[in-house]
PDB file as gemmi writes it, atoms N, CA and C in Angstrom:
CRYST1    1.000    1.000    1.000  90.00  90.00  90.00 P 1                      
ATOM      1  N   UNK A   1      44.494 -16.112  40.349  1.00  0.00           N  
ATOM      2  CA  UNK A   1      44.270 -17.536  40.341  1.00  0.00           C  
ATOM      3  C   UNK A   1      44.568 -18.072  41.735  1.00  0.00           C  
ATOM      4  N   UNK A   2      43.731 -19.009  42.144  1.00  0.00           N  
ATOM      5  CA  UNK A   2      43.928 -19.711  43.407  1.00  0.00           C  
ATOM      6  C   UNK A   2      43.952 -21.196  43.097  1.00  0.00           C  
ATOM      7  N   UNK A   3      44.900 -21.924  43.708  1.00  0.00           N  
ATOM      8  CA  UNK A   3      44.951 -23.379  43.566  1.00  0.00           C  
ATOM      9  C   UNK A   3      44.853 -24.003  44.948  1.00  0.00           C  
ATOM     10  N   UNK A   4      44.028 -25.049  45.055  1.00  0.00           N  
ATOM     11  CA  UNK A   4      43.930 -25.810  46.294  1.00  0.00           C  
ATOM     12  C   UNK A   4      44.063 -27.284  45.958  1.00  0.00           C  
ATOM     13  N   UNK A   5      45.029 -27.937  46.601  1.00  0.00           N  
ATOM     14  CA  UNK A   5      45.220 -29.381  46.422  1.00  0.00           C  
ATOM     15  C   UNK A   5      44.318 -30.142  47.393  1.00  0.00           C  
ATOM     16  N   UNK A   6      44.048 -31.371  47.029  1.00  0.00           N  
ATOM     17  CA  UNK A   6      43.337 -32.265  47.923  1.00  0.00           C  
ATOM     18  C   UNK A   6      41.830 -32.219  47.784  1.00  0.00           C  
ATOM     19  N   UNK A   7      41.182 -32.963  48.675  1.00  0.00           N  
ATOM     20  CA  UNK A   7      39.719 -33.026  48.702  1.00  0.00           C  
ATOM     21  C   UNK A   7      39.156 -31.691  49.171  1.00  0.00           C  
ATOM     22  N   UNK A   8      38.002 -31.313  48.641  1.00  0.00           N  
ATOM     23  CA  UNK A   8      37.431 -30.009  48.971  1.00  0.00           C  
ATOM     24  C   UNK A   8      36.016 -30.064  49.539  1.00  0.00           C  
ATOM     25  N   UNK A   9      35.431 -31.244  49.622  1.00  0.00           N  
ATOM     26  CA  UNK A   9      34.018 -31.318  50.039  1.00  0.00           C  
ATOM     27  C   UNK A   9      33.760 -30.610  51.368  1.00  0.00           C  
ATOM     28  N   UNK A  10      34.705 -30.692  52.281  1.00  0.00           N  
ATOM     29  CA  UNK A  10      34.479 -30.064  53.592  1.00  0.00           C  
ATOM     30  C   UNK A  10      34.512 -28.538  53.531  1.00  0.00           C  
ATOM     31  N   UNK A  11      34.996 -27.979  52.419  1.00  0.00           N  
ATOM     32  CA  UNK A  11      35.055 -26.520  52.300  1.00  0.00           C  
ATOM     33  C   UNK A  11      34.238 -25.983  51.126  1.00  0.00           C  
ATOM     34  N   UNK A  12      33.420 -26.814  50.498  1.00  0.00           N  
ATOM     35  CA  UNK A  12      32.602 -26.353  49.371  1.00  0.00           C  
ATOM     36  C   UNK A  12      31.822 -25.090  49.735  1.00  0.00           C  
ATOM     37  N   UNK A  13      31.294 -25.053  50.947  1.00  0.00           N  
ATOM     38  CA  UNK A  13      30.485 -23.908  51.369  1.00  0.00           C  
ATOM     39  C   UNK A  13      31.277 -22.599  51.367  1.00  0.00           C  
ATOM     40  N   UNK A  14      32.583 -22.672  51.531  1.00  0.00           N  
ATOM     41  CA  UNK A  14      33.418 -21.471  51.602  1.00  0.00           C  
ATOM     42  C   UNK A  14      33.991 -21.049  50.248  1.00  0.00           C  
ATOM     43  N   UNK A  15      33.913 -21.911  49.257  1.00  0.00           N  
ATOM     44  CA  UNK A  15      34.524 -21.604  47.956  1.00  0.00           C  
ATOM     45  C   UNK A  15      34.023 -20.309  47.324  1.00  0.00           C  
ATOM     46  N   UNK A  16      32.728 -20.016  47.375  1.00  0.00           N  
ATOM     47  CA  UNK A  16      32.272 -18.763  46.757  1.00  0.00           C  
ATOM     48  C   UNK A  16      32.890 -17.512  47.372  1.00  0.00           C  
ATOM     49  N   UNK A  17      33.436 -17.611  48.564  1.00  0.00           N  
ATOM     50  CA  UNK A  17      34.037 -16.457  49.236  1.00  0.00           C  
ATOM     51  C   UNK A  17      35.473 -16.187  48.774  1.00  0.00           C  
ATOM     52  N   UNK A  18      36.048 -17.107  48.014  1.00  0.00           N  
ATOM     53  CA  UNK A  18      37.411 -16.917  47.521  1.00  0.00           C  
ATOM     54  C   UNK A  18      37.385 -15.889  46.397  1.00  0.00           C  
ATOM     55  N   UNK A  19      38.234 -14.895  46.515  1.00  0.00           N  
ATOM     56  CA  UNK A  19      38.307 -13.824  45.519  1.00  0.00           C  
ATOM     57  C   UNK A  19      39.369 -14.179  44.476  1.00  0.00           C  
ATOM     58  N   UNK A  20      38.907 -14.618  43.315  1.00  0.00           N  
ATOM     59  CA  UNK A  20      39.812 -14.956  42.219  1.00  0.00           C  
ATOM     60  C   UNK A  20      39.000 -15.012  40.934  1.00  0.00           C  
ATOM     61  N   UNK A  21      39.709 -14.933  39.826  1.00  0.00           N  
ATOM     62  CA  UNK A  21      39.069 -15.087  38.525  1.00  0.00           C  
ATOM     63  C   UNK A  21      39.142 -16.523  38.046  1.00  0.00           C  
ATOM     64  N   UNK A  22      40.212 -17.228  38.462  1.00  0.00           N  
ATOM     65  CA  UNK A  22      40.460 -18.605  38.039  1.00  0.00           C  
ATOM     66  C   UNK A  22      40.680 -19.447  39.282  1.00  0.00           C  
ATOM     67  N   UNK A  23      40.012 -20.591  39.329  1.00  0.00           N  
ATOM     68  CA  UNK A  23      40.178 -21.516  40.444  1.00  0.00           C  
ATOM     69  C   UNK A  23      40.729 -22.831  39.903  1.00  0.00           C  
ATOM     70  N   UNK A  24      41.866 -23.252  40.444  1.00  0.00           N  
ATOM     71  CA  UNK A  24      42.532 -24.482  40.040  1.00  0.00           C  
ATOM     72  C   UNK A  24      42.423 -25.485  41.178  1.00  0.00           C  
ATOM     73  N   UNK A  25      42.212 -26.758  40.814  1.00  0.00           N  
ATOM     74  CA  UNK A  25      41.969 -27.754  41.854  1.00  0.00           C  
ATOM     75  C   UNK A  25      42.476 -29.122  41.426  1.00  0.00           C  
ATOM     76  N   UNK A  26      42.536 -30.003  42.391  1.00  0.00           N  
ATOM     77  CA  UNK A  26      43.130 -31.323  42.239  1.00  0.00           C  
ATOM     78  C   UNK A  26      42.255 -32.269  41.411  1.00  0.00           C  
ATOM     79  N   UNK A  27      42.885 -33.277  40.861  1.00  0.00           N  
ATOM     80  CA  UNK A  27      42.199 -34.255  40.007  1.00  0.00           C  
ATOM     81  C   UNK A  27      41.176 -35.092  40.769  1.00  0.00           C  
ATOM     82  N   UNK A  28      41.325 -35.191  42.070  1.00  0.00           N  
ATOM     83  CA  UNK A  28      40.389 -35.997  42.853  1.00  0.00           C  
ATOM     84  C   UNK A  28      39.055 -35.296  43.087  1.00  0.00           C  
ATOM     85  N   UNK A  29      38.961 -34.037  42.669  1.00  0.00           N  
ATOM     86  CA  UNK A  29      37.751 -33.255  42.881  1.00  0.00           C  
ATOM     87  C   UNK A  29      36.936 -33.222  41.589  1.00  0.00           C  
ATOM     88  N   UNK A  30      35.683 -33.654  41.634  1.00  0.00           N  
ATOM     89  CA  UNK A  30      34.850 -33.637  40.427  1.00  0.00           C  
ATOM     90  C   UNK A  30      34.595 -32.220  39.912  1.00  0.00           C  
ATOM     91  N   UNK A  31      34.840 -32.021  38.639  1.00  0.00           N  
ATOM     92  CA  UNK A  31      34.662 -30.710  38.013  1.00  0.00           C  
ATOM     93  C   UNK A  31      33.234 -30.210  38.212  1.00  0.00           C  
ATOM     94  N   UNK A  32      32.268 -31.060  37.992  1.00  0.00           N  
ATOM     95  CA  UNK A  32      30.862 -30.634  38.079  1.00  0.00           C  
ATOM     96  C   UNK A  32      30.486 -30.153  39.480  1.00  0.00           C  
ATOM     97  N   UNK A  33      31.100 -30.743  40.501  1.00  0.00           N  
ATOM     98  CA  UNK A  33      30.806 -30.293  41.867  1.00  0.00           C  
ATOM     99  C   UNK A  33      31.368 -28.893  42.108  1.00  0.00           C  
ATOM    100  N   UNK A  34      32.567 -28.622  41.605  1.00  0.00           N  
ATOM    101  CA  UNK A  34      33.143 -27.290  41.772  1.00  0.00           C  
ATOM    102  C   UNK A  34      32.313 -26.260  40.990  1.00  0.00           C  
ATOM    103  N   UNK A  35      31.878 -26.635  39.787  1.00  0.00           N  
ATOM    104  CA  UNK A  35      31.049 -25.724  38.977  1.00  0.00           C  
ATOM    105  C   UNK A  35      29.792 -25.289  39.739  1.00  0.00           C  
ATOM    106  N   UNK A  36      29.220 -26.194  40.521  1.00  0.00           N  
ATOM    107  CA  UNK A  36      28.027 -25.869  41.299  1.00  0.00           C  
ATOM    108  C   UNK A  36      28.307 -24.782  42.335  1.00  0.00           C  
ATOM    109  N   UNK A  37      29.505 -24.790  42.895  1.00  0.00           N  
ATOM    110  CA  UNK A  37      29.853 -23.862  43.964  1.00  0.00           C  
ATOM    111  C   UNK A  37      30.562 -22.602  43.468  1.00  0.00           C  
ATOM    112  N   UNK A  38      31.092 -22.658  42.247  1.00  0.00           N  
ATOM    113  CA  UNK A  38      31.814 -21.511  41.692  1.00  0.00           C  
ATOM    114  C   UNK A  38      31.396 -21.294  40.234  1.00  0.00           C  
ATOM    115  N   UNK A  39      30.112 -21.077  39.980  1.00  0.00           N  
ATOM    116  CA  UNK A  39      29.638 -20.990  38.592  1.00  0.00           C  
ATOM    117  C   UNK A  39      30.162 -19.774  37.822  1.00  0.00           C  
ATOM    118  N   UNK A  40      30.621 -18.764  38.538  1.00  0.00           N  
ATOM    119  CA  UNK A  40      31.066 -17.537  37.884  1.00  0.00           C  
ATOM    120  C   UNK A  40      32.589 -17.440  37.753  1.00  0.00           C  
ATOM    121  N   UNK A  41      33.301 -18.524  38.015  1.00  0.00           N  
ATOM    122  CA  UNK A  41      34.758 -18.525  37.934  1.00  0.00           C  
ATOM    123  C   UNK A  41      35.221 -19.441  36.806  1.00  0.00           C  
ATOM    124  N   UNK A  42      36.331 -19.098  36.215  1.00  0.00           N  
ATOM    125  CA  UNK A  42      36.961 -20.017  35.266  1.00  0.00           C  
ATOM    126  C   UNK A  42      37.624 -21.126  36.081  1.00  0.00           C  
ATOM    127  N   UNK A  43      37.424 -22.363  35.640  1.00  0.00           N  
ATOM    128  CA  UNK A  43      37.998 -23.511  36.344  1.00  0.00           C  
ATOM    129  C   UNK A  43      39.183 -24.052  35.561  1.00  0.00           C  
ATOM    130  N   UNK A  44      40.262 -24.354  36.288  1.00  0.00           N  
ATOM    131  CA  UNK A  44      41.517 -24.743  35.660  1.00  0.00           C  
ATOM    132  C   UNK A  44      42.053 -26.023  36.281  1.00  0.00           C  
ATOM    133  N   UNK A  45      42.681 -26.837  35.410  1.00  0.00           N  
ATOM    134  CA  UNK A  45      43.417 -27.994  35.918  1.00  0.00           C  
ATOM    135  C   UNK A  45      42.717 -29.300  35.674  1.00  0.00           C  
ATOM    136  N   UNK A  46      42.823 -30.113  36.710  1.00  0.00           N  
ATOM    137  CA  UNK A  46      42.108 -31.363  36.861  1.00  0.00           C  
ATOM    138  C   UNK A  46      42.652 -32.536  36.068  1.00  0.00           C  
ATOM    139  N   UNK A  47      43.718 -32.383  35.285  1.00  0.00           N  
ATOM    140  CA  UNK A  47      44.331 -33.548  34.638  1.00  0.00           C  
ATOM    141  C   UNK A  47      45.327 -34.133  35.630  1.00  0.00           C  
ATOM    142  N   UNK A  48      45.109 -35.365  36.000  1.00  0.00           N  
ATOM    143  CA  UNK A  48      45.882 -36.037  37.039  1.00  0.00           C  
ATOM    144  C   UNK A  48      47.382 -36.029  36.729  1.00  0.00           C  
ATOM    145  N   UNK A  49      48.173 -35.452  37.630  1.00  0.00           N  
ATOM    146  CA  UNK A  49      49.612 -35.346  37.400  1.00  0.00           C  
ATOM    147  C   UNK A  49      50.320 -36.687  37.515  1.00  0.00           C  
ATOM    148  N   UNK A  50      49.824 -37.573  38.363  1.00  0.00           N  
ATOM    149  CA  UNK A  50      50.424 -38.905  38.445  1.00  0.00           C  
ATOM    150  C   UNK A  50      50.213 -39.655  37.132  1.00  0.00           C  
ATOM    151  N   UNK A  51      49.034 -39.499  36.557  1.00  0.00           N  
ATOM    152  CA  UNK A  51      48.764 -40.136  35.259  1.00  0.00           C  
ATOM    153  C   UNK A  51      49.652 -39.530  34.174  1.00  0.00           C  
ATOM    154  N   UNK A  52      49.815 -38.213  34.183  1.00  0.00           N  
ATOM    155  CA  UNK A  52      50.698 -37.583  33.198  1.00  0.00           C  
ATOM    156  C   UNK A  52      52.123 -38.129  33.313  1.00  0.00           C  
ATOM    157  N   UNK A  53      52.524 -38.438  34.502  1.00  0.00           N  
ATOM    158  CA  UNK A  53      53.870 -38.940  34.765  1.00  0.00           C  
ATOM    159  C   UNK A  53      54.028 -40.407  34.370  1.00  0.00           C  
ATOM    160  N   UNK A  54      52.981 -41.219  34.577  1.00  0.00           N  
ATOM    161  CA  UNK A  54      53.163 -42.669  34.483  1.00  0.00           C  
ATOM    162  C   UNK A  54      52.390 -43.377  33.370  1.00  0.00           C  
ATOM    163  N   UNK A  55      51.369 -42.754  32.840  1.00  0.00           N  
ATOM    164  CA  UNK A  55      50.486 -43.441  31.902  1.00  0.00           C  
ATOM    165  C   UNK A  55      50.904 -43.216  30.445  1.00  0.00           C  
ATOM    166  N   UNK A  56      50.448 -44.097  29.546  1.00  0.00           N  
ATOM    167  CA  UNK A  56      50.731 -43.904  28.115  1.00  0.00           C  
ATOM    168  C   UNK A  56      49.883 -42.767  27.547  1.00  0.00           C  
ATOM    169  N   UNK A  57      50.295 -42.207  26.416  1.00  0.00           N  
ATOM    170  CA  UNK A  57      49.567 -41.085  25.809  1.00  0.00           C  
ATOM    171  C   UNK A  57      48.083 -41.365  25.577  1.00  0.00           C  
ATOM    172  N   UNK A  58      47.724 -42.589  25.278  1.00  0.00           N  
ATOM    173  CA  UNK A  58      46.307 -42.915  25.045  1.00  0.00           C  
ATOM    174  C   UNK A  58      45.464 -42.632  26.296  1.00  0.00           C  
ATOM    175  N   UNK A  59      46.016 -42.903  27.452  1.00  0.00           N  
ATOM    176  CA  UNK A  59      45.313 -42.636  28.707  1.00  0.00           C  
ATOM    177  C   UNK A  59      45.199 -41.127  28.940  1.00  0.00           C  
ATOM    178  N   UNK A  60      46.221 -40.383  28.544  1.00  0.00           N  
ATOM    179  CA  UNK A  60      46.187 -38.929  28.697  1.00  0.00           C  
ATOM    180  C   UNK A  60      45.050 -38.346  27.862  1.00  0.00           C  
ATOM    181  N   UNK A  61      44.878 -38.843  26.642  1.00  0.00           N  
ATOM    182  CA  UNK A  61      43.772 -38.387  25.791  1.00  0.00           C  
ATOM    183  C   UNK A  61      42.439 -38.647  26.486  1.00  0.00           C  
ATOM    184  N   UNK A  62      42.285 -39.793  27.109  1.00  0.00           N  
ATOM    185  CA  UNK A  62      41.053 -40.124  27.826  1.00  0.00           C  
ATOM    186  C   UNK A  62      40.800 -39.132  28.959  1.00  0.00           C  
ATOM    187  N   UNK A  63      41.840 -38.803  29.719  1.00  0.00           N  
ATOM    188  CA  UNK A  63      41.690 -37.852  30.821  1.00  0.00           C  
ATOM    189  C   UNK A  63      41.356 -36.450  30.323  1.00  0.00           C  
ATOM    190  N   UNK A  64      41.982 -36.053  29.232  1.00  0.00           N  
ATOM    191  CA  UNK A  64      41.714 -34.739  28.652  1.00  0.00           C  
ATOM    192  C   UNK A  64      40.268 -34.668  28.155  1.00  0.00           C  
ATOM    193  N   UNK A  65      39.817 -35.684  27.457  1.00  0.00           N  
ATOM    194  CA  UNK A  65      38.431 -35.729  26.979  1.00  0.00           C  
ATOM    195  C   UNK A  65      37.467 -35.595  28.155  1.00  0.00           C  
ATOM    196  N   UNK A  66      37.731 -36.341  29.209  1.00  0.00           N  
ATOM    197  CA  UNK A  66      36.866 -36.327  30.384  1.00  0.00           C  
ATOM    198  C   UNK A  66      36.785 -34.927  30.989  1.00  0.00           C  
ATOM    199  N   UNK A  67      37.933 -34.273  31.148  1.00  0.00           N  
ATOM    200  CA  UNK A  67      37.948 -32.928  31.729  1.00  0.00           C  
ATOM    201  C   UNK A  67      37.181 -31.944  30.850  1.00  0.00           C  
ATOM    202  N   UNK A  68      37.406 -32.004  29.550  1.00  0.00           N  
ATOM    203  CA  UNK A  68      36.722 -31.095  28.630  1.00  0.00           C  
ATOM    204  C   UNK A  68      35.221 -31.360  28.604  1.00  0.00           C  
ATOM    205  N   UNK A  69      34.819 -32.617  28.598  1.00  0.00           N  
ATOM    206  CA  UNK A  69      33.396 -32.958  28.574  1.00  0.00           C  
ATOM    207  C   UNK A  69      32.690 -32.530  29.857  1.00  0.00           C  
ATOM    208  N   UNK A  70      33.448 -32.456  30.946  1.00  0.00           N  
ATOM    209  CA  UNK A  70      32.851 -32.077  32.223  1.00  0.00           C  
ATOM    210  C   UNK A  70      32.935 -30.590  32.506  1.00  0.00           C  
ATOM    211  N   UNK A  71      33.456 -29.822  31.551  1.00  0.00           N  
ATOM    212  CA  UNK A  71      33.372 -28.381  31.651  1.00  0.00           C  
ATOM    213  C   UNK A  71      34.581 -27.627  32.157  1.00  0.00           C  
ATOM    214  N   UNK A  72      35.756 -28.237  32.142  1.00  0.00           N  
ATOM    215  CA  UNK A  72      36.941 -27.482  32.560  1.00  0.00           C  
ATOM    216  C   UNK A  72      37.146 -26.336  31.575  1.00  0.00           C  
ATOM    217  N   UNK A  73      37.484 -25.160  32.074  1.00  0.00           N  
ATOM    218  CA  UNK A  73      37.662 -23.991  31.217  1.00  0.00           C  
ATOM    219  C   UNK A  73      39.100 -23.852  30.718  1.00  0.00           C  
ATOM    220  N   UNK A  74      40.050 -24.138  31.589  1.00  0.00           N  
ATOM    221  CA  UNK A  74      41.466 -24.043  31.252  1.00  0.00           C  
ATOM    222  C   UNK A  74      42.095 -25.396  31.565  1.00  0.00           C  
ATOM    223  N   UNK A  75      42.388 -26.153  30.531  1.00  0.00           N  
ATOM    224  CA  UNK A  75      42.958 -27.477  30.723  1.00  0.00           C  
ATOM    225  C   UNK A  75      44.404 -27.351  31.173  1.00  0.00           C  
ATOM    226  N   UNK A  76      44.745 -28.036  32.257  1.00  0.00           N  
ATOM    227  CA  UNK A  76      46.101 -27.967  32.803  1.00  0.00           C  
ATOM    228  C   UNK A  76      46.298 -29.143  33.755  1.00  0.00           C  
ATOM    229  N   UNK A  77      47.551 -29.427  34.079  1.00  0.00           N  
ATOM    230  CA  UNK A  77      47.791 -30.431  35.120  1.00  0.00           C  
ATOM    231  C   UNK A  77      47.133 -29.983  36.426  1.00  0.00           C  
ATOM    232  N   UNK A  78      46.716 -30.953  37.212  1.00  0.00           N  
ATOM    233  CA  UNK A  78      46.017 -30.647  38.452  1.00  0.00           C  
ATOM    234  C   UNK A  78      46.928 -30.063  39.526  1.00  0.00           C  
ATOM    235  N   UNK A  79      48.191 -30.374  39.489  1.00  0.00           N  
ATOM    236  CA  UNK A  79      49.174 -29.876  40.460  1.00  0.00           C  
ATOM    237  C   UNK A  79      50.529 -29.821  39.767  1.00  0.00           C  
ATOM    238  N   UNK A  80      51.569 -29.745  40.567  1.00  0.00           N  
ATOM    239  CA  UNK A  80      52.917 -29.706  40.013  1.00  0.00           C  
ATOM    240  C   UNK A  80      53.289 -31.023  39.351  1.00  0.00           C  
ATOM    241  N   UNK A  81      54.037 -30.930  38.267  1.00  0.00           N  
ATOM    242  CA  UNK A  81      54.473 -32.126  37.533  1.00  0.00           C  
ATOM    243  C   UNK A  81      55.834 -32.597  38.027  1.00  0.00           C  
ATOM    244  N   UNK A  82      56.004 -33.907  38.193  1.00  0.00           N  
ATOM    245  CA  UNK A  82      57.348 -34.416  38.468  1.00  0.00           C  
ATOM    246  C   UNK A  82      58.265 -34.081  37.283  1.00  0.00           C  
ATOM    247  N   UNK A  83      59.540 -33.836  37.558  1.00  0.00           N  
ATOM    248  CA  UNK A  83      60.453 -33.474  36.478  1.00  0.00           C  
ATOM    249  C   UNK A  83      60.696 -34.620  35.511  1.00  0.00           C  
ATOM    250  N   UNK A  84      60.315 -35.817  35.897  1.00  0.00           N  
ATOM    251  CA  UNK A  84      60.474 -36.975  35.018  1.00  0.00           C  
ATOM    252  C   UNK A  84      59.229 -37.269  34.187  1.00  0.00           C  
ATOM    253  N   UNK A  85      58.261 -36.366  34.205  1.00  0.00           N  
ATOM    254  CA  UNK A  85      57.067 -36.536  33.379  1.00  0.00           C  
ATOM    255  C   UNK A  85      57.485 -36.550  31.913  1.00  0.00           C  
ATOM    256  N   UNK A  86      57.065 -37.564  31.160  1.00  0.00           N  
ATOM    257  CA  UNK A  86      57.434 -37.613  29.744  1.00  0.00           C  
ATOM    258  C   UNK A  86      56.902 -36.408  28.970  1.00  0.00           C  
ATOM    259  N   UNK A  87      57.787 -35.775  28.230  1.00  0.00           N  
ATOM    260  CA  UNK A  87      57.391 -34.636  27.413  1.00  0.00           C  
ATOM    261  C   UNK A  87      56.264 -35.027  26.456  1.00  0.00           C  
ATOM    262  N   UNK A  88      56.299 -36.254  25.934  1.00  0.00           N  
ATOM    263  CA  UNK A  88      55.253 -36.717  25.027  1.00  0.00           C  
ATOM    264  C   UNK A  88      53.875 -36.623  25.675  1.00  0.00           C  
ATOM    265  N   UNK A  89      53.770 -36.927  26.958  1.00  0.00           N  
ATOM    266  CA  UNK A  89      52.467 -36.867  27.629  1.00  0.00           C  
ATOM    267  C   UNK A  89      51.962 -35.434  27.760  1.00  0.00           C  
ATOM    268  N   UNK A  90      52.865 -34.510  28.043  1.00  0.00           N  
ATOM    269  CA  UNK A  90      52.473 -33.101  28.129  1.00  0.00           C  
ATOM    270  C   UNK A  90      52.059 -32.607  26.743  1.00  0.00           C  
ATOM    271  N   UNK A  91      52.832 -32.964  25.732  1.00  0.00           N  
ATOM    272  CA  UNK A  91      52.496 -32.576  24.360  1.00  0.00           C  
ATOM    273  C   UNK A  91      51.166 -33.179  23.934  1.00  0.00           C  
ATOM    274  N   UNK A  92      50.895 -34.404  24.340  1.00  0.00           N  
ATOM    275  CA  UNK A  92      49.623 -35.057  24.014  1.00  0.00           C  
ATOM    276  C   UNK A  92      48.462 -34.274  24.614  1.00  0.00           C  
ATOM    277  N   UNK A  93      48.602 -33.871  25.869  1.00  0.00           N  
ATOM    278  CA  UNK A  93      47.549 -33.094  26.529  1.00  0.00           C  
ATOM    279  C   UNK A  93      47.302 -31.786  25.782  1.00  0.00           C  
ATOM    280  N   UNK A  94      48.357 -31.076  25.444  1.00  0.00           N  
ATOM    281  CA  UNK A  94      48.230 -29.784  24.773  1.00  0.00           C  
ATOM    282  C   UNK A  94      47.662 -29.953  23.365  1.00  0.00           C  
ATOM    283  N   UNK A  95      48.190 -30.903  22.629  1.00  0.00           N  
ATOM    284  CA  UNK A  95      47.743 -31.105  21.240  1.00  0.00           C  
ATOM    285  C   UNK A  95      46.286 -31.527  21.172  1.00  0.00           C  
ATOM    286  N   UNK A  96      45.874 -32.437  22.042  1.00  0.00           N  
ATOM    287  CA  UNK A  96      44.476 -32.864  22.014  1.00  0.00           C  
ATOM    288  C   UNK A  96      43.566 -31.684  22.325  1.00  0.00           C  
ATOM    289  N   UNK A  97      43.950 -30.878  23.289  1.00  0.00           N  
ATOM    290  CA  UNK A  97      43.149 -29.714  23.644  1.00  0.00           C  
ATOM    291  C   UNK A  97      43.087 -28.721  22.478  1.00  0.00           C  
ATOM    292  N   UNK A  98      44.190 -28.480  21.793  1.00  0.00           N  
ATOM    293  CA  UNK A  98      44.204 -27.566  20.656  1.00  0.00           C  
ATOM    294  C   UNK A  98      43.332 -28.071  19.522  1.00  0.00           C  
ATOM    295  N   UNK A  99      43.281 -29.373  19.344  1.00  0.00           N  
ATOM    296  CA  UNK A  99      42.484 -29.961  18.263  1.00  0.00           C  
ATOM    297  C   UNK A  99      40.999 -29.939  18.552  1.00  0.00           C  
ATOM    298  N   UNK A 100      40.611 -29.700  19.784  1.00  0.00           N  
ATOM    299  CA  UNK A 100      39.192 -29.675  20.127  1.00  0.00           C  
ATOM    300  C   UNK A 100      38.640 -28.260  20.181  1.00  0.00           C  
ATOM    301  N   UNK A 101      39.510 -27.263  20.156  1.00  0.00           N  
ATOM    302  CA  UNK A 101      39.069 -25.871  20.260  1.00  0.00           C  
ATOM    303  C   UNK A 101      38.569 -25.386  18.913  1.00  0.00           C  
TER     304      UNK A 101                                                      
END                                                                             
């Protein structure tokens, strides 16, 4: 697995050269754009960590739906979580994903 934080448009051309089975990326990067450049890789992440930390569970469900509808393969936080992230928000993300599988 490889994870890259931040914007990626300037390196889209180089993404296919990355040797990995799973590619994880930041919430600011559109899933569909990464899929175009890495169609043969499992894509992971993309749930905004700031939102997981600060938003109510209803907003987390919206973000999870969006990621799943746009083709994320492995739903996960986009980057590291602050230690003060509410457990309820993490549980909401996991439970919603389990209910859609």
